[in-house]
N, C-alpha and C positions, 0 to 999 in steps of 0.2 A: 832545872835551870838550863837555859840555852847557852851553849858553848860560845866563846868569843868569836871563833871563825864564822859560825852560823850568823851571829848578829852583824858582823861586818859585811856580810853579803845580802842581808835582808833588804827587801823593798817595802816601802810604806805607801799606803793609799789613803787619801783624805778626800772629803767632799766639801764643797763650798756652795752655799746658796746665795744667789744675788736677788735682792728684792727689787721689783719694778712696780711703779705706780700704774694702776689700771683705772679703767673708766667706771667699773662697777661701784655701786653705792654701798660697799661693805662697811665703811666707817667714814667718819668726817674727814675732809681733805687735810686739815691740819694734823689729825692723828696719823694719817698715812705718811705725811712728810716726816713727822717726828719718828715714827716706827722705822722708816727707811733710813733716816739719818743715824739712828742708834745702831743700826746694823753695820755701818761703816766704822764704828768705834771699836769693834771687837778686835782682839789681837789675832795674829796669824797663828794657826794651829801648829804648823811645822816649827815655828820659832818657839812657841809655848812648850812643846814636847821635846825640843832640842833635836829634831830629826835632820839628818843630812839632806841637803837640797838635791844633791846629785842622785839620790835614790828615793826621792819622794815624788809621787804622782798625785796631782790635785785635779779631781773631776768636778765640774760645776754645772749648775742648773739655775734657771731663772724662775722665780715665783712671782706672780702678779698679785698685788694686794689692793 
């Protein structure tokens, strides 16, 4: 088990993926819109895990669907 002082100094790293509508015909337009809309409904990972904001780094990327 990690000692309390070590936990209080820990940094947390999360990733976030942002979906973007592309021009490629990979799926029907309405499905793309629905898929992207559902990605906005997800809860924030830092809040879900109860991570301290001042020690949390969130890295992001965009994926075209």
